[in-house]
N, C-alpha and C positions, 0 to 999 in steps of 0.2 A: 335248486338253491339260488339265492340272489345275493348281490353285493349290498352293503349298506348304502344309504343315500349318497349321491355324488359328492356333496360337500364334505362328507365324513369318510369317504372311501379310503383316502390315503392315510387316515388316522386309525385304521383297524389294526390294532397291535396284536402281536403274537400272544396267544393265551398262556398264562402262567399256571394253568391247571396242573396239579401234580398227582393227586390221588383222591380216592373216595374213602370216607371214614365212617364207621358205624357210630351213630349218635349216642348209643348206649354203652358200648364196650370199648370204643376207641380203636377197634381192629381196622386195619387199612387194606385197601384193594386197589389194583390198577384201574385207571380211568380209560381203559382201552377196549371195552366191550359193553354189551347191553346188560344192565343190572336193574333189579327192582329193589327189594329190601335186602338187608344184610342177613347172614345166616342166623342171627339172633332174632330176626323178624322185625327189625327196627329200621327207621329211615337212614339212608346214606347221605352224608353231606360232602360236597366237593371241597377240597382244600387246595391252596395255591402256594406258590413259592413267593412269600411276601417279605418285605423289608424296605429299608430306606432307598434301595436301588431302583424301586419302581417309580417311574416318572408320573407326575400328576397329570390329569386329563388336560388336553390342549385348550387354550383359551379362545381360539378363533371361531368357534361355532359349536353348538351343542352336539349335533350328530346323533340325537336320540340317545337311547340307553347304551348303544354300542360305542359311545365315547369311553366306556369302561371296559373295552374289549379285552384288555390284558387280564382283567379280573372276572372274566366270564368264560364259560365253556364254548369253544368252537374250534374248528380246524381250518381256519383261513377264510372261509366263506360263511355267511349267515343267511338264515331265512328271516326276512324282515318285511314289515309293512309300515315302518316308520315309527315304531313304538318308543315310548319313553319321553323324557324331558317335558313332562306335563307341568302346567303352571301351578305355582304356589301363590294363592290369592289371599290378600288381606280380607278379613270379614268384619269390618268395623260396626255395622249395624247389628248383626247377630251378636257380636262380641259385647256391644252395649246392653243388649237384652239379657245376656247371660252374666254380666259383670266380669267379662274377660276381655279387656281392651286389646290385648296382644294375641288375638285369635286369628288363625290362618286356616285355609282349606287347601289341601293338595288334591287337585281335581283330576283324578284318574279316568273320569268319563271321557276325556279328550284323547284317549288312546284309540288305536284301531279297534274295531268291534265294540267301542264305547264302554270299555271297562278295563280294570287293572289286570285282568286275566291275560291280556295280550302280552305282557312282559314275560310271565313265566312260560306261556305256551311258545313264545318265540325261541327261548333257549332250549326248551324240550324238543321242539321240532328241528331246530338246528342240529342238535346232537343226534336225534333219531335219523335224520337224513345222512349225516356223516357216517353213522354206524350201520347203514344199509337197511333200515326198517322200511317195509313196504305197506304196512297197515297198522294204524294206531286205534286204540279204543279208550273211551273215557266215561266214567259216571259223572253226572253233572246236575247241579241245581239250576243251570241256565247259562250263565256267562261263559264258563269254561268250555262247554260244548260248542258254542258258537265260535269261540276263539280257535279251538282246535280245528274245526271245520275250515275256517278261513286260512289258517296257517298251513294246514294239510294241503289245501288247494294250491297255495303258493309254492309248496315244496313238491307237489306231485305225489303225495302220499295219501292212500285211501284212509278214510276215517269212519269209525263206528261210534255213535253217540247214544248213551243210555241215560234217559232222564225220567223222573217220576211222571206219571200220566197227567197229573194236574199242573205241570209246569206251564206257565203262560205261553200262549200260542206264538208270541213274538220270538221267543227263544227257539221253539221248534222250527219256525219258518227260517230263521237265520241259519241254523245248522243245515237244513235241507237245501237252502238256496246256494250254499257253498259246496254242495255235492256230497255231504255226509249221509250215511245211512242212519236214520234216527229210530231208536227202539224205545217205545213208551212202556214203562214198567209200573205195575201196581205196587205201591210202597214208596219208601223214601230213598234218598241217595245211597243209603247203606245196602238196600236190596239191589240197586243198580251196580254197586261195587262188587257184589258177589257174582253177578253175571259176567262182568268184565274179567274178574279174576279167573272164573271157570274157563272162559274162552282163551285167555292167555295161557293157562295150564295145558290146553289142548293145542297150542301153537297157532291159533287162528289170528292173533294180533299181539302187539306189544301193549302192555298195560300202562297208560299214561295218567293213572290216578294220582291225586295229591299225595306226595311223598312216597308213593310206590315207584315213582320215576325221580331220579336224583337231581335233575337239572332245573325243574320249574322254580324251585326256591331261589336259584341264582338270578333269574330275571326279576323276581320280586324284590330281591335285596337292593336292586338299583334305585328303588324308591328312597332308601336310606342314603345312598351316595348323593342323589339329587338334592335331598333336603340339606345335606351338609354344604353342597356347592351353592344352592340358591339362598342359603342363609349366611353366605359370606364366610364359610369355614367354621360356622358354629352349628349347634344342634338345639332344638327346642327343649323346654323343660319337661313337656309331656306330649305324648302321641296317643290319640284315641283311634282305635282301629276296629272295624266290625269283624268279628272272628267266627268263621265257620270252620274251615279246615285249618286256618291259622298260618298259611304259607307266607303271607305278607308280613305278619308280625314277627315270625321266626326269621324271615329273610332280612328284615331291617335290623333286628338285633345282631344277626350275623355280620351285616355290613358295618355296624358300629364297632364290633370286635375287630374286623379287618382294618378299619380306619385307624384304630389304635396300633395294630401290628405294623401298619405302613408308616406310622409316625405322622400321619396327616391330621389327626385329631387326638389330643391328649386330655381334653377337658371332660367334664361330667357328661354321661350319656343320659338320654331321656328316660323318664319313667314311662313304661309301656302299659296301656290300658286295653284289655280285651273287652269288647262290647258285644253282648248277646241280648236276646229277648226272653221274656218270661216264659214263653211257650217252648223254648229250646235253649237251655242254659247249662250244658254239662260242664263247661270250663269254669263258669262262675261258682257252681256248686262245689266242684273239686277244690277250687282256690279257697273258698270259705271253710271247707272242711280240713284244709291243710294236706290234702291228698297229693300224691305224685302222679296219679293217672285219673282220668275221668271214668264215670260209670255211664252206661248207655241210657240216654234220655228217652223214656217211653212216651209214645203218643205225641211226638214233636209236632208243633203246629205254629205257623206264622206266615204272614204275607211276604216276609223277607226270605225268599227262597234260598238265598245264599247263606243264611244263618240257620237253615233247617238241616243241621248236621248233628245227628244224635250222639256221635262219639268220634271225634277227630282222631285220625291215626297218629298224628304227631302231638298228641295231648301232653306228653311229658316235656316236649320241647317248648310248647306254649307256656305251660306252668313254670318251667325253669326260667324263661325269659321274663315273665311277670315278677317272679321273686328276686331274680338277680338285679332287676332294674328298680326294685322298690316300688313296683307298679301295683295295679289292682285289676279286678274283673268286675264288671257291672252288668246287671240285667235290667232292662227297661220294659215297661208295659207296652202292649201292642198299640194302644191309643196314643201313648207318649211318642212312640216311634213315628206314627203317622203325622202327629203334630210337628215333630222335628223335620220331617221331610218337607212339609209345607212351609215352615218357618225359614228354612235355608233358601228355598226357591223364592219366596216372597220378599225376604229381606236382602238377599245378595244376588239374586238372579242365577243361582247355580242349580242346575237340574240334577237331581239325584234319585237313586232308588231308595227303597225303605231301609236297606242296611245302613245307609248314611243317616237317615232319619233317626235310627237308633243311636248313632254316635252323637248327634246333636242333643238328643234327650239325655244321654249319659253325661255329656259336658255340663248340662244344666243341673243334673243331680249332684255331680261332684263339686260344682261351684257352690251350690247351696250348703253342702256339707263342709265347705272349707278345704277340701282336699286339693282343689284348684283355686288359686288366688289371683287377684288382678295384676300382680307383679310378674306372673309367669307367662312365658311364651308357650302357647298351646296350638298344636296342629291336629285338625280333624281330617280324616281321609274320606274323600268321596270316591267310592270304589266303582260306581257305575251310573249310567244315565237313567233318568226316569222313563225314557221312551219305551222300554221293554216291560214296564210295570203298569199297564192301564188300570188294573183292578186296585192296586195300592194307591195310585194317584187319585182315582175316583173316591176311594175311602178317605183319603187325606182331605179332600175338598169337602166331602160330606161332614166330616168331623169339624172342620174349620167353620162351616156355615151353619152348624147345628144350633138351635136356639138355646 
């Protein structure tokens, strides 16, 4: 384990974590041991002792995401690589192109391991270390496996990474470089998940899959807290988020609920937009059908590997957040996604993966439809860097330069 950065070390507050709650039934459980899903087979959500008595984060320095230590799971020490407090960047040229002058980009590519996954993995590994885990395993489309390998190395915990065989080599090398055992699997992330679950049932490792582990969502929720602080105690009108497993979208919606319980923000919450691609859009289909759960998306295909999730485990929570926020779900074409990836880089200098390209394309689609208007403050999430996606970058350039 390691302490937070030196400038924030004396600000690591005692965790107010109180218990875990089944997201479907409301049944509660002590937060004192290793748990995966609830007895109902649903994700567990951490709950805290919240109220006006909780002091606001200190003003003398960001301290990464652990400036919110009181509202995060830990036992006095944390496993950190300096994650969090990523920049919120104005995007005036892209905004002008889209007709959205109040456009911003929250750039998660500047996290350790170059993606938003660092946040959730940091809280998951922090609690795994505190609870005595010696081996972790994860199914991944790319970013999460590299992040778990890095944070596992930081904590001295062995890591097993299961990823589809066609995952870009950059992701494979990243995980192996950090000492993880990498298993290439024929099939999608769903097949990887089955292998991880089988090994966990045999006691070979602890399953760190999205929402099968209750603490990853807590790291992701800090994106919502940071938005609130970086916008001067306000929140945007709309947030567009690339949605595979949906941890970040659910985490931010949880953060906004907690901000209200704390009395720190009493205004309107953002409309949440789940962005997917036409080749794998189970959330969009379920949202449009008015369904409470998704159906498995057959033959999922896209260069945005983080969006190639045929059935997210926490689908009910994703759909609930969209509806409670008066949000929506949008699927974009593959070529539109590649164009968006290029437009963001060329107009604003922000390197992104294809998942973020899908978000740019979705913003254009919603602006044309009038769902987003020039008067609204809109935040797009860049969840990871282009550097791990050479094939997508090459395809984006070929499309941009095509006659």
